[in-house]
VMD Tcl script that draws the C-alpha trace (Angstrom):
set ca {
  {111.57 70.47 89.78}
  {108.47 72.20 91.12}
  {108.42 75.37 93.15}
  {106.79 74.97 96.53}
  {105.88 77.87 98.80}
  {104.22 78.52 102.12}
  {102.54 81.70 103.22}
  {104.84 83.85 105.34}
  {102.70 86.90 106.07}
  {100.15 89.42 104.86}
  {101.40 93.00 104.97}
  {99.19 96.08 104.71}
  {100.91 99.46 104.37}
  {99.50 102.93 104.94}
  {100.94 105.51 102.57}
  {101.28 109.28 102.76}
  {100.80 111.70 99.89}
  {103.50 111.18 97.24}
  {106.22 113.67 96.45}
  {106.16 113.93 92.67}
  {109.46 114.40 90.87}
  {110.08 115.77 87.39}
  {109.73 113.22 84.61}
  {113.05 111.70 83.62}
  {114.07 109.49 80.69}
  {113.08 106.55 82.94}
  {109.53 107.80 83.60}
  {107.53 109.65 86.28}
  {109.09 109.16 89.72}
  {107.21 109.57 92.97}
  {108.55 109.10 96.48}
  {105.91 107.94 98.92}
  {106.49 107.93 102.69}
  {105.15 104.83 104.42}
  {103.22 105.97 107.52}
  {102.80 102.55 109.10}
  {100.79 99.40 108.74}
  {100.63 95.82 109.97}
  {101.83 92.36 109.09}
  {100.37 89.06 110.24}
  {101.53 85.51 109.78}
  {101.87 82.14 111.44}
  {105.48 82.81 112.47}
  {105.62 86.59 112.89}
  {103.28 89.51 113.49}
  {103.73 93.19 114.13}
  {103.71 96.68 112.68}
  {105.46 98.73 110.04}
  {107.27 101.39 112.01}
  {105.85 104.87 111.39}
  {107.99 106.94 109.03}
  {110.27 103.92 108.84}
  {110.21 103.58 105.09}
  {109.66 104.94 101.63}
  {108.34 103.65 98.35}
  {110.34 104.95 95.38}
  {107.83 104.25 92.63}
  {108.40 104.85 88.94}
  {105.64 104.94 86.34}
  {107.20 103.93 83.05}
  {106.12 105.13 79.60}
  {104.21 101.86 79.11}
  {102.12 102.57 82.26}
  {103.76 99.91 84.44}
  {104.60 100.95 87.99}
  {107.95 99.69 89.27}
  {108.63 99.66 93.01}
  {111.76 100.03 95.09}
  {110.76 99.94 98.77}
  {112.45 99.85 102.17}
  {110.50 99.33 105.39}
  {111.33 98.72 109.03}
  {109.10 96.08 110.60}
  {108.75 95.61 114.34}
  {107.46 92.28 115.59}
  {105.03 91.93 118.48}
  {107.97 90.82 120.63}
  {110.13 93.86 119.76}
  {112.48 92.57 117.04}
  {113.28 94.94 114.18}
  {113.45 93.62 110.63}
  {114.46 95.54 107.52}
  {112.28 94.56 104.58}
  {113.26 95.63 101.08}
  {111.46 94.74 97.89}
  {111.34 95.39 94.20}
  {108.16 94.88 92.27}
  {105.92 95.71 89.36}
  {102.25 96.52 88.91}
  {100.84 96.55 85.41}
  {97.61 96.02 83.53}
  {95.49 97.46 80.78}
  {95.30 101.27 80.60}
  {91.65 101.07 81.71}
  {92.43 98.99 84.79}
  {95.41 101.18 85.73}
  {93.21 104.28 85.43}
  {90.63 102.72 87.76}
  {93.34 101.95 90.33}
  {94.76 105.50 89.99}
  {91.29 106.96 90.64}
  {91.13 105.11 93.97}
  {88.67 102.44 92.87}
  {89.22 98.96 94.31}
  {90.02 96.62 91.42}
  {90.02 92.84 91.75}
  {93.71 91.77 91.68}
  {92.82 89.11 89.08}
  {92.45 92.02 86.63}
  {96.09 93.15 86.84}
  {99.61 91.93 87.58}
  {101.11 93.06 90.91}
  {104.14 91.12 92.20}
  {107.03 91.82 94.55}
  {110.27 90.10 95.55}
  {110.99 90.90 99.21}
  {114.19 90.32 101.20}
  {114.66 90.58 104.94}
  {117.55 91.59 107.19}
  {117.60 91.30 110.98}
  {120.01 90.94 113.89}
  {117.38 89.10 115.93}
  {118.41 85.52 116.71}
  {114.76 84.47 116.86}
  {114.10 85.71 113.32}
  {117.57 85.08 111.84}
  {116.05 82.52 109.46}
  {114.56 85.49 107.54}
  {118.08 86.50 106.47}
  {118.35 83.35 104.33}
  {115.05 82.95 102.53}
  {113.67 83.97 99.14}
  {110.09 85.23 98.93}
  {107.52 86.32 96.38}
  {104.50 88.46 97.05}
  {101.17 89.00 95.36}
  {99.72 92.48 95.76}
  {96.48 94.31 95.54}
  {95.68 97.98 96.10}
  {93.30 98.87 98.89}
  {92.31 102.37 100.00}
  {95.13 103.02 102.53}
  {97.86 101.49 100.36}
  {99.18 98.18 99.08}
  {98.38 94.80 100.61}
  {100.75 91.92 99.94}
  {100.40 88.21 100.57}
  {104.01 87.08 100.83}
  {105.14 83.47 100.36}
  {108.44 81.88 101.30}
  {109.91 79.79 98.49}
  {110.75 76.40 99.98}
}
mol new
graphics top color blue
foreach p $ca { graphics top sphere $p radius 0.5 }
foreach p [lrange $ca 0 end-1] q [lrange $ca 1 end] { graphics top cylinder $p $q radius 0.2 }
display resetview
């Protein structure tokens, strides 16, 4: 069996300054408020609601960044959609240092993937409640950008 996908949307998030937590046995935790952003796709478009989400990121001892994110999306026609995702961003120490310094790094140089899920009470977008997706990320100046695909 082959895995087929189709592009669902491209999401660009704008992040606030992180709140750094004390290092734990799991790694260095930071909580990052999501200020807003946009998403565009063939079947849905809209904005990330301001202050409608947080990114609970953890930098592990091996340098990998693990993500646990919740966002509230609002479509152009007013529907609200909860988007949650887990993910990982990793690469060589040199590449991760370049990303951390704010430099744009070609996403082919590192691994940045997410697994998003959606929840909505909107009848128009109810199909989102029953799909599996994967996303490919890259880091731009304002925050992460994800190209998200529905697994068919």
